[in-house]
PQR file with spaces between the fields and no chain letter, atoms N, CA, C, O and H, PARSE charges and radii, in Angstrom:
ATOM       1  N    UNK     1      66.175    9.170   -1.855 -0.4000 1.5000
ATOM       2  CA   UNK     1      66.645   10.316   -2.614 -0.0000 2.0000
ATOM       3  C    UNK     1      66.257   10.139   -4.086  0.5500 1.7000
ATOM       4  O    UNK     1      66.492    9.086   -4.678 -0.5500 1.4000
ATOM       5  N    UNK     2      65.676   11.156   -4.651 -0.4000 1.5000
ATOM       6  CA   UNK     2      65.233   11.101   -6.035 -0.0000 2.0000
ATOM       7  C    UNK     2      66.371   11.490   -6.978  0.5500 1.7000
ATOM       8  O    UNK     2      66.991   12.538   -6.795 -0.5500 1.4000
ATOM       9  H    UNK     2      65.485   12.012   -4.170  0.4000 1.0000
ATOM      10  N    UNK     3      66.649   10.662   -7.978 -0.4000 1.5000
ATOM      11  CA   UNK     3      67.645   11.070   -8.974 -0.0000 2.0000
ATOM      12  C    UNK     3      67.047   12.144   -9.876  0.5500 1.7000
ATOM      13  O    UNK     3      65.856   12.123  -10.186 -0.5500 1.4000
ATOM      14  H    UNK     3      66.145    9.812   -8.127  0.4000 1.0000
ATOM      15  N    UNK     4      67.886   13.073  -10.286 -0.4000 1.5000
ATOM      16  CA   UNK     4      67.434   14.176  -11.127 -0.0000 2.0000
ATOM      17  C    UNK     4      67.983   13.986  -12.531  0.5500 1.7000
ATOM      18  O    UNK     4      69.178   13.759  -12.720 -0.5500 1.4000
ATOM      19  H    UNK     4      68.854   13.090  -10.035  0.4000 1.0000
ATOM      20  N    UNK     5      67.096   14.081  -13.511 -0.4000 1.5000
ATOM      21  CA   UNK     5      67.529   14.041  -14.908 -0.0000 2.0000
ATOM      22  C    UNK     5      67.883   15.462  -15.308  0.5500 1.7000
ATOM      23  O    UNK     5      67.052   16.364  -15.205 -0.5500 1.4000
ATOM      24  H    UNK     5      66.125   14.265  -13.357  0.4000 1.0000
ATOM      25  N    UNK     6      69.104   15.664  -15.762 -0.4000 1.5000
ATOM      26  CA   UNK     6      69.547   16.983  -16.193 -0.0000 2.0000
ATOM      27  C    UNK     6      69.111   17.190  -17.643  0.5500 1.7000
ATOM      28  O    UNK     6      69.662   16.585  -18.563 -0.5500 1.4000
ATOM      29  H    UNK     6      69.779   14.931  -15.846  0.4000 1.0000
ATOM      30  N    UNK     7      68.116   18.050  -17.831 -0.4000 1.5000
ATOM      31  CA   UNK     7      67.549   18.265  -19.166 -0.0000 2.0000
ATOM      32  C    UNK     7      68.572   18.881  -20.104  0.5500 1.7000
ATOM      33  O    UNK     7      68.564   18.583  -21.298 -0.5500 1.4000
ATOM      34  H    UNK     7      67.668   18.541  -17.084  0.4000 1.0000
ATOM      35  N    UNK     8      69.459   19.739  -19.592 -0.4000 1.5000
ATOM      36  CA   UNK     8      70.495   20.356  -20.425 -0.0000 2.0000
ATOM      37  C    UNK     8      71.469   19.303  -20.962  0.5500 1.7000
ATOM      38  O    UNK     8      71.888   19.365  -22.118 -0.5500 1.4000
ATOM      39  H    UNK     8      69.466   19.981  -18.622  0.4000 1.0000
ATOM      40  N    UNK     9      71.819   18.346  -20.119 -0.4000 1.5000
ATOM      41  CA   UNK     9      72.690   17.253  -20.572 -0.0000 2.0000
ATOM      42  C    UNK     9      71.967   16.385  -21.604  0.5500 1.7000
ATOM      43  O    UNK     9      72.577   15.917  -22.566 -0.5500 1.4000
ATOM      44  H    UNK     9      71.478   18.295  -19.180  0.4000 1.0000
ATOM      45  N    UNK    10      70.688   16.177  -21.401 -0.4000 1.5000
ATOM      46  CA   UNK    10      69.890   15.401  -22.341 -0.0000 2.0000
ATOM      47  C    UNK    10      69.801   16.105  -23.693  0.5500 1.7000
ATOM      48  O    UNK    10      69.786   15.454  -24.738 -0.5500 1.4000
ATOM      49  H    UNK    10      70.193   16.557  -20.619  0.4000 1.0000
ATOM      50  N    UNK    11      69.741   17.439  -23.668 -0.4000 1.5000
ATOM      51  CA   UNK    11      69.693   18.203  -24.919 -0.0000 2.0000
ATOM      52  C    UNK    11      70.994   18.080  -25.721  0.5500 1.7000
ATOM      53  O    UNK    11      70.985   18.266  -26.938 -0.5500 1.4000
ATOM      54  H    UNK    11      69.753   17.967  -22.820  0.4000 1.0000
ATOM      55  N    UNK    12      72.097   17.771  -25.060 -0.4000 1.5000
ATOM      56  CA   UNK    12      73.352   17.549  -25.783 -0.0000 2.0000
ATOM      57  C    UNK    12      73.298   16.251  -26.581  0.5500 1.7000
ATOM      58  O    UNK    12      73.926   16.139  -27.633 -0.5500 1.4000
ATOM      59  H    UNK    12      72.104   17.620  -24.072  0.4000 1.0000
ATOM      60  N    UNK    13      72.555   15.282  -26.087 -0.4000 1.5000
ATOM      61  CA   UNK    13      72.416   13.994  -26.773 -0.0000 2.0000
ATOM      62  C    UNK    13      71.304   14.032  -27.810  0.5500 1.7000
ATOM      63  O    UNK    13      71.430   13.452  -28.889 -0.5500 1.4000
ATOM      64  H    UNK    13      72.044   15.373  -25.232  0.4000 1.0000
ATOM      65  N    UNK    14      70.212   14.719  -27.480 -0.4000 1.5000
ATOM      66  CA   UNK    14      69.066   14.848  -28.381 -0.0000 2.0000
ATOM      67  C    UNK    14      68.824   16.342  -28.553  0.5500 1.7000
ATOM      68  O    UNK    14      68.158   16.954  -27.717 -0.5500 1.4000
ATOM      69  H    UNK    14      70.109   15.191  -26.604  0.4000 1.0000
ATOM      70  N    UNK    15      69.352   16.942  -29.620 -0.4000 1.5000
ATOM      71  CA   UNK    15      69.309   18.401  -29.739 -0.0000 2.0000
ATOM      72  C    UNK    15      67.961   18.979  -30.166  0.5500 1.7000
ATOM      73  O    UNK    15      67.902   20.115  -30.637 -0.5500 1.4000
ATOM      74  H    UNK    15      69.892   16.445  -30.298  0.4000 1.0000
ATOM      75  N    UNK    16      66.903   18.233  -30.013 -0.4000 1.5000
ATOM      76  CA   UNK    16      65.575   18.694  -30.403 -0.0000 2.0000
ATOM      77  C    UNK    16      64.692   18.677  -29.164  0.5500 1.7000
ATOM      78  O    UNK    16      64.146   17.636  -28.799 -0.5500 1.4000
ATOM      79  H    UNK    16      66.951   17.310  -29.630  0.4000 1.0000
ATOM      80  N    UNK    17      64.552   19.837  -28.515 -0.4000 1.5000
ATOM      81  CA   UNK    17      63.876   19.882  -27.219 -0.0000 2.0000
ATOM      82  C    UNK    17      62.428   19.424  -27.272  0.5500 1.7000
ATOM      83  O    UNK    17      61.905   18.927  -26.275 -0.5500 1.4000
ATOM      84  H    UNK    17      64.995   20.683  -28.812  0.4000 1.0000
ATOM      85  N    UNK    18      61.773   19.581  -28.412 -0.4000 1.5000
ATOM      86  CA   UNK    18      60.377   19.158  -28.513 -0.0000 2.0000
ATOM      87  C    UNK    18      60.258   17.656  -28.780  0.5500 1.7000
ATOM      88  O    UNK    18      59.192   17.073  -28.580 -0.5500 1.4000
ATOM      89  H    UNK    18      62.198   19.985  -29.222  0.4000 1.0000
ATOM      90  N    UNK    19      61.322   17.043  -29.221 -0.4000 1.5000
ATOM      91  CA   UNK    19      61.290   15.602  -29.504 -0.0000 2.0000
ATOM      92  C    UNK    19      61.476   14.772  -28.237  0.5500 1.7000
ATOM      93  O    UNK    19      61.033   13.625  -28.177 -0.5500 1.4000
ATOM      94  H    UNK    19      62.187   17.516  -29.384  0.4000 1.0000
ATOM      95  N    UNK    20      62.120   15.337  -27.236 -0.4000 1.5000
ATOM      96  CA   UNK    20      62.398   14.584  -26.007 -0.0000 2.0000
ATOM      97  C    UNK    20      61.108   14.121  -25.331  0.5500 1.7000
ATOM      98  O    UNK    20      60.982   12.933  -25.034 -0.5500 1.4000
ATOM      99  H    UNK    20      62.480   16.268  -27.285  0.4000 1.0000
ATOM     100  N    UNK    21      60.146   15.011  -25.075 -0.4000 1.5000
ATOM     101  CA   UNK    21      58.917   14.522  -24.423 -0.0000 2.0000
ATOM     102  C    UNK    21      58.139   13.519  -25.268  0.5500 1.7000
ATOM     103  O    UNK    21      57.506   12.609  -24.733 -0.5500 1.4000
ATOM     104  H    UNK    21      60.249   15.976  -25.316  0.4000 1.0000
ATOM     105  N    UNK    22      58.186   13.687  -26.588 -0.4000 1.5000
ATOM     106  CA   UNK    22      57.488   12.755  -27.468 -0.0000 2.0000
ATOM     107  C    UNK    22      58.142   11.383  -27.396  0.5500 1.7000
ATOM     108  O    UNK    22      57.456   10.367  -27.283 -0.5500 1.4000
ATOM     109  H    UNK    22      58.700   14.427  -27.022  0.4000 1.0000
ATOM     110  N    UNK    23      59.484   11.356  -27.464 -0.4000 1.5000
ATOM     111  CA   UNK    23      60.215   10.091  -27.399 -0.0000 2.0000
ATOM     112  C    UNK    23      59.996    9.410  -26.046  0.5500 1.7000
ATOM     113  O    UNK    23      59.817    8.194  -25.981 -0.5500 1.4000
ATOM     114  H    UNK    23      60.041   12.181  -27.557  0.4000 1.0000
ATOM     115  N    UNK    24      60.012   10.188  -24.981 -0.4000 1.5000
ATOM     116  CA   UNK    24      59.809    9.638  -23.641 -0.0000 2.0000
ATOM     117  C    UNK    24      58.389    9.079  -23.507  0.5500 1.7000
ATOM     118  O    UNK    24      58.191    8.009  -22.932 -0.5500 1.4000
ATOM     119  H    UNK    24      60.158   11.176  -25.034  0.4000 1.0000
ATOM     120  N    UNK    25      57.413    9.801  -24.034 -0.4000 1.5000
ATOM     121  CA   UNK    25      56.026    9.329  -23.958 -0.0000 2.0000
ATOM     122  C    UNK    25      55.837    8.023  -24.734  0.5500 1.7000
ATOM     123  O    UNK    25      55.170    7.103  -24.261 -0.5500 1.4000
ATOM     124  H    UNK    25      57.573   10.671  -24.501  0.4000 1.0000
ATOM     125  N    UNK    26      56.430    7.953  -25.925 -0.4000 1.5000
ATOM     126  CA   UNK    26      56.317    6.724  -26.728 -0.0000 2.0000
ATOM     127  C    UNK    26      56.984    5.551  -26.015  0.5500 1.7000
ATOM     128  O    UNK    26      56.441    4.447  -25.975 -0.5500 1.4000
ATOM     129  H    UNK    26      56.972    8.700  -26.309  0.4000 1.0000
ATOM     130  N    UNK    27      58.170    5.803  -25.450 -0.4000 1.5000
ATOM     131  CA   UNK    27      58.883    4.733  -24.753 -0.0000 2.0000
ATOM     132  C    UNK    27      58.120    4.295  -23.507  0.5500 1.7000
ATOM     133  O    UNK    27      58.033    3.102  -23.220 -0.5500 1.4000
ATOM     134  H    UNK    27      58.611    6.700  -25.482  0.4000 1.0000
ATOM     135  N    UNK    28      57.565    5.260  -22.765 -0.4000 1.5000
ATOM     136  CA   UNK    28      56.793    4.922  -21.572 -0.0000 2.0000
ATOM     137  C    UNK    28      55.564    4.089  -21.941  0.5500 1.7000
ATOM     138  O    UNK    28      55.197    3.159  -21.223 -0.5500 1.4000
ATOM     139  H    UNK    28      57.636    6.230  -22.998  0.4000 1.0000
ATOM     140  N    UNK    29      54.946    4.426  -23.049 -0.4000 1.5000
ATOM     141  CA   UNK    29      53.797    3.647  -23.519 -0.0000 2.0000
ATOM     142  C    UNK    29      54.216    2.215  -23.861  0.5500 1.7000
ATOM     143  O    UNK    29      53.514    1.261  -23.527 -0.5500 1.4000
ATOM     144  H    UNK    29      55.245    5.182  -23.632  0.4000 1.0000
ATOM     145  N    UNK    30      55.354    2.076  -24.524 -0.4000 1.5000
ATOM     146  CA   UNK    30      55.866    0.741  -24.850 -0.0000 2.0000
ATOM     147  C    UNK    30      56.194   -0.054  -23.592  0.5500 1.7000
ATOM     148  O    UNK    30      55.920   -1.252  -23.517 -0.5500 1.4000
ATOM     149  H    UNK    30      55.924    2.852  -24.796  0.4000 1.0000
ATOM     150  N    UNK    31      56.781    0.616  -22.608 -0.4000 1.5000
ATOM     151  CA   UNK    31      57.096   -0.055  -21.344 -0.0000 2.0000
ATOM     152  C    UNK    31      55.828   -0.539  -20.650  0.5500 1.7000
ATOM     153  O    UNK    31      55.795   -1.631  -20.084 -0.5500 1.4000
ATOM     154  H    UNK    31      57.003    1.589  -22.669  0.4000 1.0000
ATOM     155  N    UNK    32      54.805    0.273  -20.699 -0.4000 1.5000
ATOM     156  CA   UNK    32      53.543   -0.088  -20.050 -0.0000 2.0000
ATOM     157  C    UNK    32      52.893   -1.286  -20.737  0.5500 1.7000
ATOM     158  O    UNK    32      52.295   -2.141  -20.084 -0.5500 1.4000
ATOM     159  H    UNK    32      54.832    1.160  -21.159  0.4000 1.0000
ATOM     160  N    UNK    33      53.020   -1.336  -22.059 -0.4000 1.5000
ATOM     161  CA   UNK    33      52.331   -2.381  -22.801 -0.0000 2.0000
ATOM     162  C    UNK    33      53.108   -3.692  -22.892  0.5500 1.7000
ATOM     163  O    UNK    33      52.551   -4.760  -22.636 -0.5500 1.4000
ATOM     164  H    UNK    33      53.506   -0.641  -22.589  0.4000 1.0000
ATOM     165  N    UNK    34      54.405   -3.619  -23.260 -0.4000 1.5000
ATOM     166  CA   UNK    34      55.092   -4.888  -23.512 -0.0000 2.0000
ATOM     167  C    UNK    34      56.609   -4.866  -23.376  0.5500 1.7000
ATOM     168  O    UNK    34      57.211   -5.925  -23.199 -0.5500 1.4000
ATOM     169  H    UNK    34      54.857   -2.752  -23.468  0.4000 1.0000
ATOM     170  N    UNK    35      57.237   -3.731  -23.450 -0.4000 1.5000
ATOM     171  CA   UNK    35      58.702   -3.668  -23.513 -0.0000 2.0000
ATOM     172  C    UNK    35      59.348   -3.925  -22.147  0.5500 1.7000
ATOM     173  O    UNK    35      58.751   -3.698  -21.095 -0.5500 1.4000
ATOM     174  H    UNK    35      56.748   -2.870  -23.594  0.4000 1.0000
ATOM     175  N    UNK    36      60.572   -4.399  -22.209 -0.4000 1.5000
ATOM     176  CA   UNK    36      61.359   -4.638  -21.000 -0.0000 2.0000
ATOM     177  C    UNK    36      62.238   -3.417  -20.748  0.5500 1.7000
ATOM     178  O    UNK    36      62.853   -2.892  -21.676 -0.5500 1.4000
ATOM     179  H    UNK    36      61.058   -4.583  -23.063  0.4000 1.0000
ATOM     180  N    UNK    37      62.297   -2.975  -19.527 -0.4000 1.5000
ATOM     181  CA   UNK    37      63.104   -1.804  -19.171 -0.0000 2.0000
ATOM     182  C    UNK    37      64.587   -2.167  -19.135  0.5500 1.7000
ATOM     183  O    UNK    37      64.963   -3.255  -18.698 -0.5500 1.4000
ATOM     184  H    UNK    37      61.798   -3.401  -18.773  0.4000 1.0000
ATOM     185  N    UNK    38      65.420   -1.239  -19.600 -0.4000 1.5000
ATOM     186  CA   UNK    38      66.873   -1.432  -19.564 -0.0000 2.0000
ATOM     187  C    UNK    38      67.483   -0.949  -18.256  0.5500 1.7000
ATOM     188  O    UNK    38      68.583   -1.364  -17.891 -0.5500 1.4000
ATOM     189  H    UNK    38      65.114   -0.356  -19.955  0.4000 1.0000
ATOM     190  N    UNK    39      66.771   -0.072  -17.546 -0.4000 1.5000
ATOM     191  CA   UNK    39      67.280    0.489  -16.288 -0.0000 2.0000
ATOM     192  C    UNK    39      66.190    0.384  -15.226  0.5500 1.7000
ATOM     193  O    UNK    39      65.030    0.102  -15.529 -0.5500 1.4000
ATOM     194  H    UNK    39      65.878    0.266  -17.842  0.4000 1.0000
ATOM     195  N    UNK    40      66.582    0.614  -13.988 -0.4000 1.5000
ATOM     196  CA   UNK    40      65.634    0.665  -12.881 -0.0000 2.0000
ATOM     197  C    UNK    40      65.666    2.061  -12.271  0.5500 1.7000
ATOM     198  O    UNK    40      66.696    2.735  -12.276 -0.5500 1.4000
ATOM     199  H    UNK    40      67.524    0.843  -13.742  0.4000 1.0000
ATOM     200  N    UNK    41      64.532    2.474  -11.754 -0.4000 1.5000
ATOM     201  CA   UNK    41      64.453    3.752  -11.052 -0.0000 2.0000
ATOM     202  C    UNK    41      63.883    3.516   -9.670  0.5500 1.7000
ATOM     203  O    UNK    41      63.339    2.449   -9.386 -0.5500 1.4000
ATOM     204  H    UNK    41      63.695    1.927  -11.751  0.4000 1.0000
ATOM     205  N    UNK    42      64.007    4.501   -8.826 -0.4000 1.5000
ATOM     206  CA   UNK    42      63.548    4.354   -7.441 -0.0000 2.0000
ATOM     207  C    UNK    42      62.038    4.207   -7.348  0.5500 1.7000
ATOM     208  O    UNK    42      61.532    3.589   -6.412 -0.5500 1.4000
ATOM     209  H    UNK    42      64.449    5.368   -9.057  0.4000 1.0000
ATOM     210  N    UNK    43      61.300    4.779   -8.328 -0.4000 1.5000
ATOM     211  CA   UNK    43      59.845    4.758   -8.237 -0.0000 2.0000
ATOM     212  C    UNK    43      59.170    3.800   -9.217  0.5500 1.7000
ATOM     213  O    UNK    43      57.955    3.611   -9.152 -0.5500 1.4000
ATOM     214  H    UNK    43      61.712    5.280   -9.089  0.4000 1.0000
ATOM     215  N    UNK    44      59.937    3.195  -10.121 -0.4000 1.5000
ATOM     216  CA   UNK    44      59.416    2.286  -11.147 -0.0000 2.0000
ATOM     217  C    UNK    44      58.312    2.914  -12.002  0.5500 1.7000
ATOM     218  O    UNK    44      57.430    2.217  -12.503 -0.5500 1.4000
ATOM     219  H    UNK    44      60.924    3.348  -10.173  0.4000 1.0000
ATOM     220  N    UNK    45      58.373    4.217  -12.157 -0.4000 1.5000
ATOM     221  CA   UNK    45      57.429    4.942  -13.002 -0.0000 2.0000
ATOM     222  C    UNK    45      57.894    4.824  -14.449  0.5500 1.7000
ATOM     223  O    UNK    45      59.085    4.966  -14.727 -0.5500 1.4000
ATOM     224  H    UNK    45      59.090    4.783  -11.750  0.4000 1.0000
ATOM     225  N    UNK    46      56.973    4.568  -15.371 -0.4000 1.5000
ATOM     226  CA   UNK    46      57.347    4.370  -16.772 -0.0000 2.0000
ATOM     227  C    UNK    46      58.018    5.602  -17.381  0.5500 1.7000
ATOM     228  O    UNK    46      58.957    5.475  -18.168 -0.5500 1.4000
ATOM     229  H    UNK    46      56.006    4.454  -15.146  0.4000 1.0000
ATOM     230  N    UNK    47      57.542    6.781  -17.020 -0.4000 1.5000
ATOM     231  CA   UNK    47      58.139    8.010  -17.556 -0.0000 2.0000
ATOM     232  C    UNK    47      59.548    8.198  -17.003  0.5500 1.7000
ATOM     233  O    UNK    47      60.455    8.580  -17.743 -0.5500 1.4000
ATOM     234  H    UNK    47      56.780    6.884  -16.380  0.4000 1.0000
ATOM     235  N    UNK    48      59.741    7.937  -15.728 -0.4000 1.5000
ATOM     236  CA   UNK    48      61.081    8.036  -15.128 -0.0000 2.0000
ATOM     237  C    UNK    48      62.049    7.065  -15.786  0.5500 1.7000
ATOM     238  O    UNK    48      63.191    7.415  -16.083 -0.5500 1.4000
ATOM     239  H    UNK    48      59.004    7.626  -15.127  0.4000 1.0000
ATOM     240  N    UNK    49      61.583    5.846  -16.009 -0.4000 1.5000
ATOM     241  CA   UNK    49      62.418    4.836  -16.652 -0.0000 2.0000
ATOM     242  C    UNK    49      62.779    5.282  -18.068  0.5500 1.7000
ATOM     243  O    UNK    49      63.935    5.180  -18.477 -0.5500 1.4000
ATOM     244  H    UNK    49      60.655    5.561  -15.768  0.4000 1.0000
ATOM     245  N    UNK    50      61.791    5.777  -18.816 -0.4000 1.5000
ATOM     246  CA   UNK    50      62.033    6.212  -20.194 -0.0000 2.0000
ATOM     247  C    UNK    50      63.013    7.384  -20.245  0.5500 1.7000
ATOM     248  O    UNK    50      63.886    7.421  -21.112 -0.5500 1.4000
ATOM     249  H    UNK    50      60.851    5.861  -18.483  0.4000 1.0000
ATOM     250  N    UNK    51      62.878    8.332  -19.334 -0.4000 1.5000
ATOM     251  CA   UNK    51      63.822    9.465  -19.284 -0.0000 2.0000
ATOM     252  C    UNK    51      65.237    8.985  -18.972  0.5500 1.7000
ATOM     253  O    UNK    51      66.202    9.434  -19.590 -0.5500 1.4000
ATOM     254  H    UNK    51      62.169    8.302  -18.629  0.4000 1.0000
ATOM     255  N    UNK    52      65.352    8.081  -18.021 -0.4000 1.5000
ATOM     256  CA   UNK    52      66.678    7.575  -17.648 -0.0000 2.0000
ATOM     257  C    UNK    52      67.296    6.782  -18.800  0.5500 1.7000
ATOM     258  O    UNK    52      68.493    6.900  -19.063 -0.5500 1.4000
ATOM     259  H    UNK    52      64.568    7.716  -17.519  0.4000 1.0000
ATOM     260  N    UNK    53      66.488    5.978  -19.483 -0.4000 1.5000
ATOM     261  CA   UNK    53      66.995    5.217  -20.629 -0.0000 2.0000
ATOM     262  C    UNK    53      67.485    6.158  -21.730  0.5500 1.7000
ATOM     263  O    UNK    53      68.537    5.924  -22.324 -0.5500 1.4000
ATOM     264  H    UNK    53      65.516    5.882  -19.270  0.4000 1.0000
ATOM     265  N    UNK    54      66.735    7.206  -21.997 -0.4000 1.5000
ATOM     266  CA   UNK    54      67.137    8.167  -23.023 -0.0000 2.0000
ATOM     267  C    UNK    54      68.407    8.902  -22.618  0.5500 1.7000
ATOM     268  O    UNK    54      69.307    9.085  -23.438 -0.5500 1.4000
ATOM     269  H    UNK    54      65.880    7.395  -21.514  0.4000 1.0000
ATOM     270  N    UNK    55      68.486    9.322  -21.365 -0.4000 1.5000
ATOM     271  CA   UNK    55      69.665   10.071  -20.913 -0.0000 2.0000
ATOM     272  C    UNK    55      70.916    9.203  -20.844  0.5500 1.7000
ATOM     273  O    UNK    55      72.026    9.708  -21.012 -0.5500 1.4000
ATOM     274  H    UNK    55      67.755    9.173  -20.699  0.4000 1.0000
ATOM     275  N    UNK    56      70.754    7.909  -20.600 -0.4000 1.5000
ATOM     276  CA   UNK    56      71.907    7.015  -20.515 -0.0000 2.0000
ATOM     277  C    UNK    56      72.243    6.351  -21.853  0.5500 1.7000
ATOM     278  O    UNK    56      73.199    5.581  -21.943 -0.5500 1.4000
ATOM     279  H    UNK    56      69.852    7.499  -20.463  0.4000 1.0000
ATOM     280  N    UNK    57      71.463    6.649  -22.881 -0.4000 1.5000
ATOM     281  CA   UNK    57      71.783    6.149  -24.215 -0.0000 2.0000
ATOM     282  C    UNK    57      71.265    4.756  -24.533  0.5500 1.7000
ATOM     283  O    UNK    57      71.623    4.192  -25.568 -0.5500 1.4000
ATOM     284  H    UNK    57      70.687    7.274  -22.808  0.4000 1.0000
ATOM     285  N    UNK    58      70.435    4.190  -23.675 -0.4000 1.5000
ATOM     286  CA   UNK    58      69.864    2.872  -23.958 -0.0000 2.0000
ATOM     287  C    UNK    58      68.807    2.947  -25.053  0.5500 1.7000
ATOM     288  O    UNK    58      68.587    1.990  -25.794 -0.5500 1.4000
ATOM     289  H    UNK    58      70.144    4.648  -22.835  0.4000 1.0000
ATOM     290  N    UNK    59      68.164    4.096  -25.138 -0.4000 1.5000
ATOM     291  CA   UNK    59      67.123    4.326  -26.130 -0.0000 2.0000
ATOM     292  C    UNK    59      67.504    5.581  -26.891  0.5500 1.7000
ATOM     293  O    UNK    59      67.976    6.559  -26.311 -0.5500 1.4000
ATOM     294  H    UNK    59      68.343    4.874  -24.535  0.4000 1.0000
ATOM     295  N    UNK    60      67.293    5.539  -28.196 -0.4000 1.5000
ATOM     296  CA   UNK    60      67.571    6.734  -28.987 -0.0000 2.0000
ATOM     297  C    UNK    60      66.480    6.917  -30.020  0.5500 1.7000
ATOM     298  O    UNK    60      65.707    6.002  -30.305 -0.5500 1.4000
ATOM     299  H    UNK    60      66.909    4.745  -28.667  0.4000 1.0000
ATOM     300  N    UNK    61      66.434    8.101  -30.567 -0.4000 1.5000
ATOM     301  CA   UNK    61      65.447    8.407  -31.586 -0.0000 2.0000
ATOM     302  C    UNK    61      65.941    7.828  -32.900  0.5500 1.7000
ATOM     303  O    UNK    61      67.072    8.083  -33.312 -0.5500 1.4000
ATOM     304  H    UNK    61      67.062    8.844  -30.336  0.4000 1.0000
ATOM     305  N    UNK    62      65.094    7.053  -33.554 -0.4000 1.5000
ATOM     306  CA   UNK    62      65.487    6.308  -34.746 -0.0000 2.0000
ATOM     307  C    UNK    62      65.866    7.196  -35.923  0.5500 1.7000
ATOM     308  O    UNK    62      66.980    7.097  -36.439 -0.5500 1.4000
ATOM     309  H    UNK    62      64.175    6.846  -33.219  0.4000 1.0000
ATOM     310  N    UNK    63      64.975    8.041  -36.343 -0.4000 1.5000
ATOM     311  CA   UNK    63      65.192    8.820  -37.552 -0.0000 2.0000
ATOM     312  C    UNK    63      65.317   10.301  -37.218  0.5500 1.7000
ATOM     313  O    UNK    63      64.337   11.044  -37.274 -0.5500 1.4000
ATOM     314  H    UNK    63      64.071    8.122  -35.925  0.4000 1.0000
ATOM     315  N    UNK    64      66.521   10.722  -36.872 -0.4000 1.5000
ATOM     316  CA   UNK    64      66.742   12.113  -36.481 -0.0000 2.0000
ATOM     317  C    UNK    64      66.644   13.074  -37.655  0.5500 1.7000
ATOM     318  O    UNK    64      66.471   14.276  -37.451 -0.5500 1.4000
ATOM     319  H    UNK    64      67.318   10.120  -36.826  0.4000 1.0000
ATOM     320  N    UNK    65      66.749   12.577  -38.866 -0.4000 1.5000
ATOM     321  CA   UNK    65      66.621   13.443  -40.042 -0.0000 2.0000
ATOM     322  C    UNK    65      65.249   14.098  -40.087  0.5500 1.7000
ATOM     323  O    UNK    65      65.128   15.264  -40.463 -0.5500 1.4000
ATOM     324  H    UNK    65      66.889   11.601  -39.033  0.4000 1.0000
ATOM     325  N    UNK    66      64.229   13.363  -39.710 -0.4000 1.5000
ATOM     326  CA   UNK    66      62.875   13.916  -39.705 -0.0000 2.0000
ATOM     327  C    UNK    66      62.760   15.055  -38.698  0.5500 1.7000
ATOM     328  O    UNK    66      61.992   15.995  -38.904 -0.5500 1.4000
ATOM     329  H    UNK    66      64.327   12.416  -39.405  0.4000 1.0000
ATOM     330  N    UNK    67      63.518   14.971  -37.616 -0.4000 1.5000
ATOM     331  CA   UNK    67      63.424   15.978  -36.550 -0.0000 2.0000
ATOM     332  C    UNK    67      64.058   17.308  -36.933  0.5500 1.7000
ATOM     333  O    UNK    67      63.845   18.305  -36.243 -0.5500 1.4000
ATOM     334  H    UNK    67      64.142   14.207  -37.449  0.4000 1.0000
ATOM     335  N    UNK    68      64.819   17.350  -37.994 -0.4000 1.5000
ATOM     336  CA   UNK    68      65.458   18.601  -38.395 -0.0000 2.0000
ATOM     337  C    UNK    68      64.440   19.674  -38.765  0.5500 1.7000
ATOM     338  O    UNK    68      64.770   20.860  -38.767 -0.5500 1.4000
ATOM     339  H    UNK    68      64.993   16.540  -38.554  0.4000 1.0000
ATOM     340  N    UNK    69      63.220   19.279  -39.075 -0.4000 1.5000
ATOM     341  CA   UNK    69      62.184   20.268  -39.378 -0.0000 2.0000
ATOM     342  C    UNK    69      61.786   21.054  -38.119  0.5500 1.7000
ATOM     343  O    UNK    69      61.169   22.115  -38.221 -0.5500 1.4000
ATOM     344  H    UNK    69      62.952   18.316  -39.073  0.4000 1.0000
ATOM     345  N    UNK    70      62.138   20.536  -36.939 -0.4000 1.5000
ATOM     346  CA   UNK    70      61.813   21.222  -35.702 -0.0000 2.0000
ATOM     347  C    UNK    70      62.761   22.380  -35.412  0.5500 1.7000
ATOM     348  O    UNK    70      62.454   23.232  -34.577 -0.5500 1.4000
ATOM     349  H    UNK    70      62.639   19.674  -36.856  0.4000 1.0000
ATOM     350  N    UNK    71      63.901   22.424  -36.082 -0.4000 1.5000
ATOM     351  CA   UNK    71      64.863   23.495  -35.850 -0.0000 2.0000
ATOM     352  C    UNK    71      64.388   24.724  -36.620  0.5500 1.7000
ATOM     353  O    UNK    71      64.205   24.663  -37.836 -0.5500 1.4000
ATOM     354  H    UNK    71      64.150   21.732  -36.760  0.4000 1.0000
ATOM     355  N    UNK    72      64.185   25.856  -35.907 -0.4000 1.5000
ATOM     356  CA   UNK    72      63.705   27.047  -36.598 -0.0000 2.0000
ATOM     357  C    UNK    72      64.759   27.619  -37.539  0.5500 1.7000
ATOM     358  O    UNK    72      65.957   27.553  -37.264 -0.5500 1.4000
ATOM     359  H    UNK    72      64.334   25.906  -34.919  0.4000 1.0000
ATOM     360  N    UNK    73      64.301   28.174  -38.637 -0.4000 1.5000
ATOM     361  CA   UNK    73      65.190   28.802  -39.613 -0.0000 2.0000
ATOM     362  C    UNK    73      65.176   30.301  -39.357  0.5500 1.7000
ATOM     363  O    UNK    73      64.423   31.033  -39.999 -0.5500 1.4000
ATOM     364  H    UNK    73      63.328   28.228  -38.860  0.4000 1.0000
ATOM     365  N    UNK    74      66.004   30.765  -38.424 -0.4000 1.5000
ATOM     366  CA   UNK    74      66.046   32.159  -38.027 -0.0000 2.0000
ATOM     367  C    UNK    74      67.216   32.838  -38.703  0.5500 1.7000
ATOM     368  O    UNK    74      68.337   32.330  -38.708 -0.5500 1.4000
ATOM     369  H    UNK    74      66.616   30.171  -37.902  0.4000 1.0000
ATOM     370  N    UNK    75      66.932   34.009  -39.277 -0.4000 1.5000
ATOM     371  CA   UNK    75      68.019   34.765  -39.936 -0.0000 2.0000
ATOM     372  C    UNK    75      68.204   36.102  -39.273  0.5500 1.7000
ATOM     373  O    UNK    75      69.066   36.879  -39.682 -0.5500 1.4000
ATOM     374  H    UNK    75      66.022   34.423  -39.273  0.4000 1.0000
């Protein structure tokens, strides 16, 4: 059975929808090259591991202040 990452729940933790794929890609790249995984997944895929780590709070975005530019200024 495949575990499902709830993207809406993930958006509550990381309120920048465009930053999530970037953070996951960077983490997956680190896992592939040298980093140790904090969680295990059924498929041992680097992207799956990175998504699960982000959703469970093991990994977070370092400088969220920079990400505020991604929020549109709609009036």
